[in-house]
C-alpha positions, 0 to 999 in steps of 0.5 A: 050093371054088376056081373052075376056071380058064377059058380065053378068046380075045380078038381085036385088030387088030395095027394097033390093039393088038398082043400086042407093044403089050401087052408094052410097056404099063406093067406089061405090063397093059392094060384091054380097053376098047371092047367093044360087043357084049353077048355079048362083054361078058357073057363078060368079066363071067364072067372071074376073075383067073387066067383065061388068054387066047389073044391073036388077031391079027385082020385080019392076014396071016395072022390067027393066035393069037400068044400068051397073056395073063392076066386080072388084074382082073375086070369094071368099068365101061369108062371109054371109054363116058363119054368124048365124045372117045373113039371108043367113047363111048356117049351112051346109057350111064348112069354110074349103071348102066354098059352096057359093061365091061372087064377088065384083062389082063397079057402072059404070053408070045409064042409062038415061032411063031404059029398061023394061022387056016387051020391051026386050021381043019384041026385036027379037035380044034378043029372046035367052037371058037367062033372057027371057027364060021361067022359068029363075029365075037365079039372075046371068046369062050370056049375049052374046056380041050381046045381050049386044050391042043390049041392050045398043042401046036401052038406 
């Protein structure tokens, strides 16, 4: 029996890597490297090819959901954890049992208008969304099918 498609939200500061940067990447694809939070890593481990991703610009004016990406490669060892010259280097990560993982995502589309965080907070149907929970800072988080559909209806 085929697995149900899952939905996610991934945060990135547009000054570091924006949705436009993803669109300009070779094959409009990139690895989502540098995640150094165990819960976010575990969410990436449960991603499957075809899962859909809301691309969220954090630390932006305003912070907002700006478009959609798709998971095109499941979790594998994040190479930045072993690169001493990379800001995401982890000296405690062992290549035989990597601590950190990444997935590959591909650009799908940019919204005709972004959906600002303030607007998301006002939506009663999104009150349980992980993004909107007090203290939620995860860069990778699940989105329910109902939340996904509602956000798309706001675009």
